[in-house]
GUVEX-200930 format. One record per residue: residue number from 1; x negated, y, z negated of N, C-alpha, C in turn. Coordinates in steps of 0.02 Angstrom, whole numbers, plus 32768, in hexadecimal, padded with zeros to 4 digits. Atoms other than C-alpha are relative to their C-alpha. Last residue first. Example, Ala and Ser with C-alpha at 12.3 -4.5 7.8 and 13.67 -1.06 7.14 Angstrom:
2, 802A, 7FC5, 8003, 7D54, 7FCB, 7E9B, 8027, 8037, 7FDB;
1, 7FD3, 7FC5, 8000, 7D99, 7F1F, 7E7A, 7FD3, 803C, 8000;
This chain:
192, 7FCA, 7FE4, 802E, 7D03, 9505, 7F91, 7FC0, 7FDE, 7FD1;
191, 8038, 800F, 805A, 7C98, 9523, 8028, 802C, 800A, 7FD6;
190, 7FBD, 8004, 804D, 7D27, 94DF, 80BF, 7FAA, 800B, 7FDB;
189, 800F, 8027, 8058, 7CBA, 950A, 815C, 8017, 8006, 7FDC;
188, 7FE1, 7FD3, 804C, 7CDE, 9542, 820B, 7FE6, 7FC3, 7FDE;
187, 7FAF, 8020, 802E, 7C81, 951F, 82B2, 800B, 8006, 7FC5;
186, 7FF1, 7FD3, 8026, 7BCB, 9561, 8316, 804F, 7FC5, 7FEF;
185, 7FCD, 8048, 8022, 7B58, 950C, 8380, 8012, 801B, 7FB2;
184, 7FE5, 8006, 8046, 7ACA, 9564, 83DE, 8057, 7FE7, 7FFF;
183, 7FE4, 8038, 801A, 7A41, 9569, 8461, 803B, 801A, 7FD2;
182, 7FC6, 7FD6, 8049, 79A6, 95B1, 849D, 8040, 7FF1, 8008;
181, 7F95, 8018, 800E, 792A, 9571, 8511, 8004, 7FF4, 7FD1;
180, 7FE7, 801D, 7F98, 7870, 958A, 858E, 8048, 8016, 7FED;
179, 8022, 7FB5, 7FAB, 7815, 95F8, 84FB, 8023, 7FE2, 802D;
178, 8036, 8011, 7FF4, 7881, 95A0, 8454, 7FEC, 8039, 8024;
177, 8034, 7FCF, 7FCE, 791D, 95D9, 8411, 7FAE, 7FEE, 7FFA;
176, 804C, 8037, 7FF6, 79A2, 9582, 83A6, 7FE5, 8028, 8032;
175, 8009, 8011, 7FB8, 7A5D, 95C4, 8360, 7FAD, 8001, 7FF9;
174, 803E, 8011, 8009, 7ACF, 9595, 82D2, 7FD6, 800E, 8036;
173, 7FFB, 800C, 7FCE, 7B84, 95D5, 82BB, 7FA5, 8008, 801A;
172, 804A, 8028, 8004, 7BDA, 95B0, 8225, 7FE5, 8016, 804C;
171, 7FFB, 801A, 7F92, 7C8B, 9608, 822A, 7F8B, 7FDC, 7FF8;
170, 8035, 7FEC, 7FC9, 7CA5, 95E5, 815A, 7FEE, 8001, 8050;
169, 8011, 8020, 7FB4, 7D52, 95BE, 811B, 7FD1, 8026, 8011;
168, 7FCC, 8003, 7FB3, 7D74, 95E1, 804D, 7FAF, 7FEB, 8048;
167, 8004, 8032, 7FDF, 7CF7, 95CE, 7FAB, 8038, 8037, 806A;
166, 7FBE, 800A, 803D, 7C74, 9658, 7F91, 802E, 7FC9, 800E;
165, 7FCA, 8005, 7FEC, 7BC9, 963C, 7FE2, 803B, 7FF9, 7FC4;
164, 7FE5, 7FD2, 7FE2, 7B21, 9667, 7F84, 8028, 8003, 8059;
163, 7FEF, 7FAE, 8047, 7B3E, 9623, 7EE0, 7FEA, 8016, 803F;
162, 7FC2, 7FFA, 8013, 7B56, 954E, 7F46, 7FFA, 8070, 7FF6;
161, 7FF0, 8013, 8043, 7A8B, 9561, 7F8D, 806A, 8017, 8002;
160, 7FF3, 7FD9, 8033, 7A89, 954C, 803D, 8027, 7FFC, 7FCF;
159, 7FD1, 802E, 8055, 7A2D, 94B2, 806B, 7FFC, 8047, 7FEE;
158, 7FE2, 7FD6, 800A, 7A09, 94CC, 812F, 800F, 7FEE, 7FD3;
157, 7FA5, 7FFC, 8037, 79AE, 9460, 8180, 7FD2, 8039, 7FEB;
156, 8039, 8003, 8027, 78EF, 9461, 8209, 803A, 7FD3, 7FB0;
155, 801A, 7FC4, 803F, 794A, 9465, 8285, 7FD5, 7FF1, 7FD9;
154, 7FD1, 7FFF, 804F, 792D, 93C3, 82E9, 8010, 8057, 7FF8;
153, 8028, 7FD8, 800F, 78E1, 93A4, 8392, 8046, 8025, 7FD3;
152, 7FDB, 7FD5, 8026, 78F7, 9318, 840D, 7FE5, 8041, 7FD6;
151, 7FD8, 7FF7, 7FD9, 78A0, 9281, 844E, 8035, 8025, 8022;
150, 7FDB, 802B, 7FA7, 7853, 9252, 83FE, 801E, 8020, 800E;
149, 8023, 8041, 8021, 7816, 92DB, 833D, 8033, 7FCB, 805C;
148, 8024, 8016, 7FBD, 7802, 9397, 8374, 8019, 7FC3, 7FEC;
147, 8035, 8057, 8000, 784B, 93DF, 82D0, 800D, 8007, 801A;
146, 7FF6, 8055, 7FE6, 7884, 94A2, 82E5, 7FC7, 7FD1, 800D;
145, 801B, 8009, 7FC8, 7881, 9530, 8256, 802B, 7FC1, 802B;
144, 8047, 803A, 8018, 78C8, 9562, 81D8, 8001, 7FEF, 805F;
143, 8020, 800E, 7FD9, 7946, 9615, 81B8, 7FE3, 7FCE, 800A;
142, 804F, 802B, 803D, 79C7, 964F, 8142, 7FF5, 7FED, 8059;
141, 800F, 802D, 7FC7, 7A6E, 96C3, 8164, 7FAC, 7FC5, 7FF9;
140, 8044, 8036, 802C, 7AF4, 96C5, 80E9, 7FE3, 801E, 805E;
139, 8029, 802C, 7FD8, 7B72, 9761, 8139, 7FC8, 7FDF, 7FD4;
138, 803A, 8022, 7FFE, 7C04, 979F, 80D5, 7FC3, 7FD5, 803E;
137, 802A, 7FDC, 8003, 7C92, 9804, 8111, 7FAF, 7FF1, 8003;
136, 7FD0, 7FBE, 8007, 7D21, 978A, 8137, 7F91, 802D, 800C;
135, 7FB4, 7FFC, 803A, 7CB9, 96EF, 8105, 8016, 8067, 8008;
134, 7FC3, 7FAE, 7FF8, 7C31, 96E8, 818E, 801E, 7FEE, 7FDB;
133, 7FA2, 8010, 8015, 7B9A, 9667, 81A3, 8010, 8031, 7FDA;
132, 7FF1, 7FC3, 8020, 7AF5, 9685, 81FE, 804E, 7FCF, 7FF5;
131, 7FD0, 7FF6, 802D, 7A6E, 9600, 81FD, 801A, 803C, 8012;
130, 7FF1, 7FD6, 8025, 79D5, 9612, 8290, 8042, 7FE6, 7FE6;
129, 7FB6, 8002, 8018, 7961, 959A, 82A8, 800F, 803C, 8001;
128, 8018, 8008, 8032, 7894, 95B1, 831E, 8059, 7FF8, 7FE9;
127, 7FDC, 7FB9, 7FED, 783B, 955D, 839A, 8022, 800C, 7F9C;
126, 7FE9, 7FE0, 8027, 77D5, 94CB, 83C8, 8028, 805C, 7FE1;
125, 8032, 7FCF, 8015, 77EA, 9469, 8441, 8009, 802A, 7FBE;
124, 803A, 801F, 801E, 784F, 93D2, 846F, 7FB8, 802F, 801D;
123, 8030, 7FBC, 8016, 78F3, 9419, 848B, 7FAC, 7FCE, 8002;
122, 804D, 8034, 7FB6, 7979, 93AE, 847F, 7FF5, 8019, 802A;
121, 802D, 7FCA, 7FB0, 79B2, 9401, 83EB, 7FF1, 7FD9, 802B;
120, 8043, 8028, 7FD4, 79FA, 9389, 8353, 801C, 8036, 8038;
119, 7FE8, 8001, 7FD3, 7A6A, 93FB, 82BB, 7FAC, 7FD6, 8020;
118, 8043, 8010, 7FE4, 7A5D, 93F4, 8203, 8004, 7FE2, 8042;
117, 7FFC, 8004, 7FAF, 7AD1, 9454, 818B, 7FA5, 7FF2, 802C;
116, 8024, 801B, 7FEE, 7AEE, 9427, 80C7, 800E, 8023, 8057;
115, 7FDC, 8020, 7FA7, 7B48, 949E, 8062, 7FBB, 7FEC, 8025;
114, 8027, 7FB3, 7FBF, 7B14, 949E, 7FB1, 801E, 7FDF, 803F;
113, 8031, 8012, 7FEE, 7B97, 9450, 7F32, 7FCC, 802E, 8028;
112, 801A, 7FCF, 8014, 7C34, 949A, 7EE2, 7FA5, 7FFC, 801D;
111, 7FF3, 7FA7, 801A, 7C84, 9422, 7F2E, 7FDE, 800E, 7FDC;
110, 7FBE, 7FE9, 8045, 7C2D, 9381, 7F4D, 801D, 804B, 8011;
109, 7FE8, 804C, 800F, 7BC8, 9352, 7FF1, 801A, 7FE9, 7FD2;
108, 8011, 802B, 803F, 7BD7, 93F2, 8036, 8019, 7FAA, 7FF7;
107, 7FC7, 8012, 804F, 7BEE, 940F, 80EC, 7FF5, 7FE4, 7FCD;
106, 7FF1, 7FA1, 8022, 7B9E, 9438, 8198, 8032, 7FF8, 7FC5;
105, 7FD0, 7FFF, 8021, 7B53, 938E, 81E6, 7FFB, 805C, 7FCD;
104, 7FFD, 8021, 802A, 7B13, 9360, 8271, 8035, 7FD5, 7FE2;
103, 800C, 8001, 8050, 7B40, 93FB, 82DD, 7FEF, 7FAA, 7FE5;
102, 7FB5, 8029, 802F, 7B0B, 93EE, 83A7, 800E, 7FF8, 7F9F;
101, 8005, 7FF1, 804E, 7A99, 9478, 83F5, 8040, 7FDC, 7FE4;
100, 7FD3, 803D, 801E, 7A8E, 9444, 84BA, 7FEC, 800C, 7F9D;
99, 7FF7, 8026, 801C, 7A24, 94D2, 850B, 802B, 7FE0, 7FD5;
98, 7FCF, 8012, 8030, 7A14, 954E, 8576, 8001, 7FCA, 7FF9;
97, 7FA8, 801B, 7FEA, 79A0, 95A0, 85E4, 801E, 7FE1, 7FCB;
96, 800A, 8042, 805A, 7924, 962F, 85A2, 804A, 7FD1, 8041;
95, 8039, 8055, 7FF7, 791A, 9697, 8632, 7FF5, 7FDB, 7FE0;
94, 7FD7, 8030, 7FCA, 79C7, 96F3, 8636, 7FBD, 7FE9, 800B;
93, 8044, 7FD6, 7FE1, 7995, 9733, 856B, 8014, 7FC3, 803B;
92, 8046, 8007, 7FE7, 7A3C, 9721, 8511, 7FC0, 7FEE, 802D;
91, 7FD7, 804A, 7FAE, 7AA9, 977C, 84E0, 7FB8, 800D, 801E;
90, 8015, 7FE8, 7FC3, 7A57, 97EA, 8423, 8031, 7FD8, 8028;
89, 802F, 8034, 7FD3, 7AD3, 97BF, 8391, 7FEB, 800F, 8031;
88, 7FF0, 8039, 7FD9, 7B21, 9860, 834F, 7FD5, 7FD4, 8024;
87, 7FF7, 7FF6, 7FC1, 7ADF, 98AF, 82B2, 7FEA, 7FCD, 8031;
86, 7FB9, 7FC7, 7FE1, 7B27, 98B6, 820A, 7FD6, 800B, 805C;
85, 7FB7, 801B, 7FDD, 7ADF, 9819, 81D7, 8019, 802D, 801E;
84, 7FED, 7FFC, 8052, 7A15, 9843, 81EE, 8054, 7FEA, 802E;
83, 7FFA, 7FD4, 7FF4, 79C2, 97E1, 829C, 8029, 801F, 7F9F;
82, 7FB0, 801F, 7FE6, 796B, 9746, 8251, 8019, 803B, 800A;
81, 7FD2, 8019, 803E, 78A0, 9771, 8239, 8067, 8020, 8016;
80, 7FA6, 7FAE, 802D, 784A, 97AE, 82CF, 801A, 7FCC, 7FE1;
79, 7FC2, 7FF9, 7FF7, 77BB, 96FA, 82E7, 8031, 8064, 7FEF;
78, 7FFE, 7FB7, 7F8A, 7722, 9746, 82E9, 8035, 7FE1, 801C;
77, 800E, 8031, 7FC8, 76FA, 9686, 825F, 801B, 804E, 803B;
76, 8040, 8007, 7FBE, 768E, 96DC, 81DA, 8021, 7FEA, 8064;
75, 7FDD, 7FF0, 7FD4, 772E, 96FC, 8154, 7FBC, 801F, 8037;
74, 8036, 7FCE, 8029, 76C9, 9668, 80DA, 802D, 805C, 8016;
73, 7FDB, 7FBC, 8044, 777F, 962D, 80E6, 7FAC, 801F, 7FE0;
72, 7FAB, 7FD7, 8025, 7772, 9627, 8193, 8007, 8016, 7FC6;
71, 7FF9, 7FC9, 7FE4, 76C5, 95FB, 81AF, 8035, 8039, 7FF9;
70, 801C, 7FC8, 802A, 76D7, 9562, 8155, 7FE6, 804A, 8012;
69, 7FD7, 7FDA, 8047, 7775, 954A, 81B0, 7FAA, 8018, 7FC0;
68, 7FDE, 7FDE, 7FF8, 7705, 9547, 8255, 803D, 8016, 7FB9;
67, 800A, 7FB3, 7FF5, 768C, 94F1, 8221, 801E, 8039, 7FF5;
66, 8013, 7FE9, 8056, 76E1, 944B, 81E5, 7FE5, 8035, 8008;
65, 7FCD, 7FE7, 8014, 7737, 9450, 82AC, 7FD5, 8025, 7F8D;
64, 7FE5, 7FE7, 8009, 7694, 9441, 82D3, 8028, 803D, 7FEE;
63, 801A, 7FCF, 8011, 7659, 93C3, 8288, 7FF8, 8063, 800E;
62, 7FE3, 7FDC, 804F, 770F, 9380, 82A6, 7FCA, 800B, 7FE2;
61, 7FB7, 7FCB, 801A, 76D5, 938E, 8370, 8008, 7FFD, 7FB2;
60, 7FFE, 7F8F, 7FEF, 7636, 9374, 8362, 8035, 8012, 7FFF;
59, 8042, 7FE0, 8022, 763D, 92B5, 8315, 8000, 803C, 8014;
58, 7FD2, 7FFF, 8035, 76DD, 9290, 8378, 7FC1, 8023, 7FEA;
57, 7FCD, 7FBF, 7FF9, 7664, 92BD, 8403, 8022, 800D, 7FCB;
56, 8013, 7FC5, 8029, 75F6, 9246, 83DB, 8015, 8059, 7FF0;
55, 8059, 7FEE, 7FDC, 7634, 91AB, 83A9, 7FE3, 803F, 7FFC;
54, 8000, 7FAC, 7FCB, 76A8, 91A1, 8317, 7FE2, 7FFE, 803A;
53, 8011, 7FC7, 7FFB, 7695, 90DC, 82CF, 8018, 8022, 8031;
52, 8065, 8004, 7FF6, 7704, 905A, 82EB, 7FE6, 8044, 7FE1;
51, 8037, 7FFD, 8039, 77BA, 9061, 8276, 7FB6, 8019, 801D;
50, 8058, 8006, 7FD3, 7825, 9094, 8333, 7FDD, 8007, 7FA6;
49, 8037, 7FDB, 800A, 78EB, 9088, 82E8, 7FB9, 7FF0, 8019;
48, 802A, 7FEA, 7FBF, 7949, 901C, 8341, 7FE1, 8027, 7FF4;
47, 8023, 7FD6, 801F, 798F, 8FB0, 82B6, 7FE0, 800D, 8010;
46, 805B, 7FDB, 7FEC, 7A0A, 8F30, 8308, 7FD8, 802C, 7FE4;
45, 8041, 7FCA, 7FCE, 7AAF, 8F19, 82C9, 7FBC, 7FFE, 801F;
44, 8014, 7FB8, 8015, 7B0F, 8EAF, 8241, 7FE0, 8012, 8051;
43, 8041, 7FF6, 8015, 7B34, 8E00, 8287, 7FFF, 803F, 7FE7;
42, 802D, 7FE7, 7FB5, 7BEF, 8E06, 8296, 7FCC, 8000, 7FDD;
41, 803B, 8018, 802D, 7C69, 8DDA, 81E4, 7FDA, 7FD9, 8043;
40, 7FFD, 7FCA, 803C, 7CF6, 8E5A, 8207, 7FB2, 7FD1, 7FE7;
39, 8036, 7FB7, 7FF8, 7CF0, 8E09, 82B2, 7FFC, 800E, 7FD2;
38, 7FEA, 7FA8, 7FE7, 7D3F, 8D65, 826B, 7FE5, 803E, 801E;
37, 7FFE, 7FC5, 803F, 7CE8, 8CC7, 8265, 8016, 803A, 802E;
36, 803E, 7F91, 7FE3, 7D02, 8C53, 82FA, 8013, 8030, 7FC0;
35, 7FF3, 7F95, 7FE8, 7D32, 8BA6, 82A0, 7FF2, 800E, 8020;
34, 801A, 7FFE, 7FCE, 7CAE, 8AFD, 8292, 804E, 8030, 8025;
33, 8036, 7FDA, 7FFE, 7CAD, 8B1B, 81D2, 7FF2, 8006, 8055;
32, 803C, 7FB8, 801C, 7D44, 8B0B, 819A, 7FBB, 8024, 8019;
31, 7FE7, 7FF0, 7FEA, 7D95, 8A8D, 8214, 7FF6, 804D, 7FE9;
30, 8026, 7FEC, 7FC4, 7D09, 8A1B, 8208, 803A, 8038, 8020;
29, 8037, 8012, 7FF9, 7D2C, 8A12, 8153, 7FF2, 802E, 8037;
28, 7FDF, 7FC4, 802A, 7DE4, 8A00, 8151, 7FB3, 8010, 8032;
27, 7FE3, 7FC0, 7FD4, 7DBF, 897F, 81D6, 8025, 8032, 7FFF;
26, 8033, 7FED, 7FC3, 7D55, 8921, 8171, 8012, 8033, 8021;
25, 8036, 7FCA, 8009, 7DC4, 892F, 80DE, 7FDD, 8018, 802E;
24, 7FDE, 7FE5, 7FFB, 7E59, 88D0, 8146, 7FB6, 8034, 7FF0;
23, 8008, 7FD7, 7FCC, 7DE3, 8857, 8178, 800F, 8039, 7FEE;
22, 8042, 800A, 8016, 7DA6, 8820, 80AD, 8012, 801A, 805B;
21, 8017, 7FC2, 802C, 7E62, 8823, 8070, 7FAA, 801E, 8038;
20, 7FB7, 7FC9, 8006, 7EBB, 87A9, 80F2, 7FDF, 804D, 7FF9;
19, 8027, 7FF6, 7FBD, 7E07, 8739, 80E7, 8028, 803D, 8012;
18, 8035, 7FCC, 7FF8, 7E42, 874C, 8036, 7FCC, 800C, 805C;
17, 7FE5, 7FD4, 7FFC, 7F00, 8725, 8071, 7FA7, 8015, 7FD1;
16, 7FE5, 7FE0, 7FDD, 7EC9, 8688, 80B7, 800C, 8054, 7FCF;
15, 803C, 7FF0, 7FCE, 7E4A, 863C, 8050, 8012, 8035, 802C;
14, 8033, 7FD9, 8013, 7ED6, 8648, 7FC3, 7FD4, 8008, 802C;
13, 7FBD, 7FB1, 7FFF, 7F5D, 8610, 8029, 7FCE, 8023, 7FD3;
12, 7FFF, 7FE4, 7FDA, 7EEC, 8572, 8058, 8016, 804D, 8010;
11, 803E, 7FE3, 7FE2, 7ECC, 8548, 7FC7, 7FF5, 8017, 8038;
10, 8002, 7FC1, 8052, 7F91, 8541, 7F63, 7FA3, 8028, 8029;
9, 7FE9, 7FDB, 7FC0, 7FA8, 84CC, 801E, 7FE5, 8044, 7FD9;
8, 7FF3, 7FC7, 8008, 7F9F, 843D, 7FC5, 7FD5, 802F, 800F;
7, 8035, 7FD1, 800F, 7F9D, 8391, 7FDF, 8010, 803F, 8002;
6, 7FB9, 7FB5, 7FF3, 801F, 831D, 7FA8, 7FCA, 8019, 8018;
5, 800D, 7FC3, 8055, 7FA8, 8262, 7FA3, 801D, 8060, 8003;
4, 8011, 7F98, 7FE5, 7FE1, 81FD, 8017, 800E, 800B, 7FBE;
3, 7FE4, 7FB5, 803B, 7FDE, 813C, 7FBB, 7FE4, 8026, 8009;
2, 7FFC, 7FA3, 7FF4, 7FE9, 80C7, 8025, 7FFD, 8009, 7FEA;
1, 7FE8, 7FBC, 7FE4, 7FFE, 8001, 801C, 7FC1, 8032, 7FE3;
């Protein structure tokens, strides 16, 4: 007589459940790591600043600008002072070419602080920048030399102390002049 054993399907069900869980976990992991990343996680742009040593032209231009700044501070600049506030500005000379000035900053970082004015100039030679701020009858003028950089120039910058300005809207005009070029830019600035 032959005795048949009752086979237990319990082991097969447990093994099948384990295989199903492993497949589901593997599929979930694949989905998580293989899906495309959103735009916000894209790679950051590469830095394009040239950190190489300056060439001789850049060194010479930098030295010239420094010397001009020193001479201007000591009153040896040989350049005419900015026009008095009550005098109208002189009309542009027919002999000079027009160049672009772009104001890159004309604001206070925080209310009650210094007014910061910066500009880029599309010239490659030394000269002078004149800043004029008007509010009603009040006029504030500042002068700074032009700094020559690689491919463009900039005014060395203007930091106008808050105690020189009253709160309100000021008309800001920046003019620059070199031996061959001149130009200007203007805007309104709210001083707090």
